[in-house]
C-alpha positions as CSV (number, residue, x, y, z in Angstrom):
1,X,0.0,0.0,0.0
2,X,1.4,3.3,-1.1
3,X,1.7,6.4,1.2
4,X,1.6,8.6,-1.9
5,X,-1.8,10.0,-2.9
6,X,-3.2,8.9,-6.3
7,X,-4.1,11.9,-8.4
8,X,-6.3,11.9,-11.5
9,X,-6.4,14.2,-14.5
10,X,-9.2,16.1,-12.8
11,X,-7.3,16.6,-9.5
12,X,-3.9,17.4,-10.9
13,X,-4.2,21.2,-11.0
14,X,-5.4,21.5,-7.4
15,X,-3.2,18.8,-5.9
16,X,0.1,19.6,-7.8
17,X,0.0,22.9,-9.7
18,X,-1.7,24.9,-6.9
19,X,0.2,23.2,-4.0
20,X,2.1,25.5,-1.6
21,X,4.6,22.7,-1.0
22,X,6.9,21.2,-3.7
23,X,5.3,18.0,-5.1
24,X,7.0,14.9,-6.4
25,X,4.8,13.3,-9.1
26,X,5.4,9.6,-9.9
27,X,4.1,8.9,-13.4
28,X,3.6,5.1,-13.4
29,X,1.6,2.1,-14.6
30,X,0.5,-1.1,-12.9
31,X,2.3,-3.3,-15.5
32,X,5.6,-1.4,-15.2
33,X,8.3,-3.5,-13.3
34,X,10.7,-0.5,-12.7
35,X,7.7,1.5,-11.4
36,X,7.1,-1.1,-8.7
37,X,10.8,-0.6,-7.6
38,X,10.5,3.2,-7.4
39,X,7.1,3.2,-5.6
40,X,8.5,2.1,-2.2
41,X,11.4,4.5,-2.5
42,X,9.0,7.4,-3.0
43,X,6.9,6.2,-0.2
44,X,9.9,6.4,2.1
45,X,10.6,10.0,0.9
46,X,6.9,10.9,1.4
47,X,7.2,9.9,5.1
48,X,10.7,11.1,5.8
49,X,10.3,14.5,4.2
50,X,6.5,15.0,4.7
51,X,7.1,18.4,6.2
52,X,8.9,19.6,3.0
53,X,7.3,17.8,0.1
54,X,4.2,16.0,-1.0
55,X,4.4,12.8,-3.1
56,X,1.6,11.8,-5.5
57,X,1.2,9.1,-8.1
58,X,-0.4,9.5,-11.5
59,X,-1.4,6.2,-13.3
60,X,-0.6,7.0,-16.9
61,X,-3.1,4.4,-18.2
62,X,-6.0,5.9,-16.3
63,X,-4.9,9.5,-16.7
64,X,-3.8,9.9,-20.3
65,X,-4.5,13.7,-20.5
66,X,-2.0,14.8,-17.9
67,X,0.6,12.2,-19.1
68,X,0.3,13.6,-22.6
69,X,0.4,17.2,-21.4
70,X,3.8,16.5,-19.8
71,X,5.1,14.3,-22.7
72,X,5.4,11.2,-20.6
73,X,6.7,8.5,-23.0
74,X,8.9,6.5,-20.6
75,X,8.0,5.3,-17.1
76,X,8.7,5.6,-14.3
77,X,9.0,9.3,-14.8
78,X,9.3,11.2,-11.6
79,X,8.9,15.0,-11.8
80,X,9.4,17.6,-9.1
81,X,6.9,20.5,-9.3
82,X,7.5,23.8,-7.4
83,X,4.9,26.6,-7.6
84,X,3.2,24.9,-10.6
85,X,6.4,24.4,-12.6
86,X,8.5,21.4,-13.4
87,X,11.9,22.0,-11.7
88,X,13.3,18.5,-12.0
89,X,12.9,15.2,-13.7
90,X,14.2,11.7,-13.1
91,X,13.4,9.0,-15.8
92,X,13.8,5.4,-14.8
93,X,14.3,3.5,-11.6
94,X,16.9,5.0,-9.2
95,X,17.9,4.4,-5.6
96,X,16.6,6.7,-2.8
97,X,20.0,8.4,-2.5
98,X,19.8,9.5,-6.1
99,X,16.5,11.3,-5.5
100,X,17.8,12.8,-2.2
101,X,20.9,14.1,-4.0
102,X,19.1,15.3,-7.1
103,X,16.5,17.2,-5.1
104,X,18.5,18.1,-2.0
105,X,17.7,21.8,-2.2
106,X,14.0,20.9,-1.7
107,X,14.3,17.9,0.7
108,X,17.1,19.2,3.0
109,X,16.0,22.7,3.9
C-alpha cells in the first residue's frame, strides 16, 4: 500500500500545480516493473520528508491527458513541481539516495 496519494487528471491542477509545497509526481503504470521498484522509495521519501514535500502518483493508463500534457513517454517518470512548474525530472528507476541528492535543495532545507 502506497503512502503517496493517487491523483487523477481532474485533480492534478489542485493537488500539484496549486500546492504550496513542492510536489514529487510519480508517473507510473501497474504493469511497469521498474515503477514497482520506485514506488517504495518514493513512499519512504513521502514519510521522511513529509514536512517539506508531497508525493503523489499518476497512473498514466488511467490519466492519459495529464501524461500527454507533460510528454510522458517512458515510465517511471518522476517530476518535481514547485509553484506549478516542473523543476526536476528523473526518468527510470533510481535508488533513494539518487532522489535525495538530485533534489537536496527541496528535501534538505
